[in-house]
C-alpha positions in Angstrom: -3.6 16.9 28.1 -2.3 14.1 30.2 1.3 13.1 29.7 1.2 9.7 31.3 4.0 10.4 33.8 5.0 7.7 36.2 6.6 8.4 39.6 9.6 6.4 40.9 13.3 5.7 40.0 12.3 4.0 36.7 10.0 6.8 35.6 9.3 7.2 31.9 7.5 9.8 30.1 4.9 8.9 27.5 3.5 11.7 25.4 -0.2 11.4 24.6 0.0 13.9 21.7 1.5 13.5 18.3 4.8 15.4 17.7 6.7 16.3 14.6 9.4 13.8 13.6 13.0 14.8 13.4 14.9 13.4 10.4 18.7 13.1 10.3 20.5 12.7 7.0 24.1 11.7 6.9 26.1 12.9 3.9 29.7 12.5 3.0 31.9 13.2 -0.1 34.2 10.2 -0.6 37.8 10.5 -1.9 36.7 9.3 -5.4 34.3 12.2 -5.6 31.1 10.2 -4.9 28.5 12.0 -2.8 27.0 9.5 -0.4 24.0 10.1 1.8 21.8 8.0 4.1 18.0 8.7 4.4 14.8 7.0 5.5 12.4 6.3 2.6 9.1 8.3 2.9 5.6 7.0 2.4 6.5 3.4 3.0 3.0 2.4 4.2 1.4 4.1 1.2 3.8 2.7 -1.4 4.0 -1.0 -0.6 0.9 -2.9 -1.8 2.4 -5.9 -0.1 3.4 -5.4 3.5 6.2 -8.0 3.1 7.8 -6.2 0.1 10.3 -4.3 2.4 11.0 -7.5 4.4 12.2 -9.2 1.2 14.9 -6.5 0.6 18.5 -7.1 1.7 21.3 -4.6 2.4 23.0 -3.7 -0.9 19.9 -4.3 -3.1 19.6 -1.6 -5.7 16.4 0.4 -5.8 15.3 2.0 -9.1 14.4 5.7 -9.0 11.2 6.5 -10.9 10.1 10.1 -11.6 6.4 10.7 -10.9 5.4 13.9 -12.7 1.7 13.0 -12.3 2.0 12.5 -8.5 -0.9 14.5 -7.0 1.1 15.4 -3.9 4.4 16.5 -5.5 5.1 16.6 -9.2 8.8 16.3 -8.4 8.3 13.0 -6.5 10.8 10.2 -7.0 9.4 6.7 -6.3 11.7 3.9 -5.2 11.0 0.4 -6.6 12.6 -2.9 -5.7 14.5 -5.0 -8.2 11.3 -6.9 -8.9 9.4 -3.6 -9.5 7.6 -3.4 -6.2 6.9 0.1 -4.9 8.7 0.5 -1.6 8.7 4.2 -0.8 9.8 7.6 -2.0 12.8 9.8 -1.7 11.8 12.4 1.0 10.5 15.7 -0.3 13.2 17.6 1.6 15.9 15.9 -0.5 14.2 16.2 -3.9 15.9 19.4 -5.0 19.4 18.0 -4.2 18.6 14.6 -5.8 17.2 16.2 -9.0 20.4 18.3 -9.2 22.6 15.2 -8.8 20.6 13.4 -11.5 21.1 16.3 -13.9 24.9 16.2 -13.2 25.6 12.5 -13.4 24.6 8.9 -12.4 22.7 8.4 -9.2 22.0 5.1 -7.5 20.0 4.1 -4.4 20.7 1.0 -2.4 19.1 -0.6 0.6 21.2 0.1 3.7 18.8 -1.6 6.1 15.3 -3.0 5.7 13.4 -3.5 9.0 10.5 -5.9 9.5 6.8 -5.0 9.9 7.2 -4.7 13.7 9.0 -1.4 13.2 7.0 1.8 12.6 6.6 2.6 8.9 8.6 5.8 8.9 11.8 3.9 9.9 11.3 0.7 7.9 13.7 1.4 5.1 17.1 3.1 5.4 18.6 3.9 2.0 22.0 4.9 0.7 22.2 7.2 -2.2 25.4 7.4 -4.3 25.8 10.3 -6.8 28.7 10.8 -9.2 28.2 14.4 -10.1 30.4 15.5 -13.1 32.4 18.7 -12.5 32.4 18.5 -8.7 
């Protein structure tokens, strides 16, 4: 399969095949006991009926967490809705066990850390900050 290599001092590599994405999650435990983590919302292009829904979000906006036990892909899914009730994405599957545990142990909130415009690929449109206050930690 061609890789689209270009010769010269400004050579760049362009892959013609799709590769797996690498996701990085930042997590910290604050002095007050809060567990804070940053993550990219999943399924953004499938959730938002209105393409501009994410563009209307601002840093600090709280997103509601809505359990979706009837979700056909994952019965443990947690949908993220804007303050106006618009669907904007999901908590990624790889974080669900941790987030469900946090929710069982205390209050959990999700906030917009950064909302990128439609010119950015869907999988990096919405950076979220989750704050959990687990009891007994």
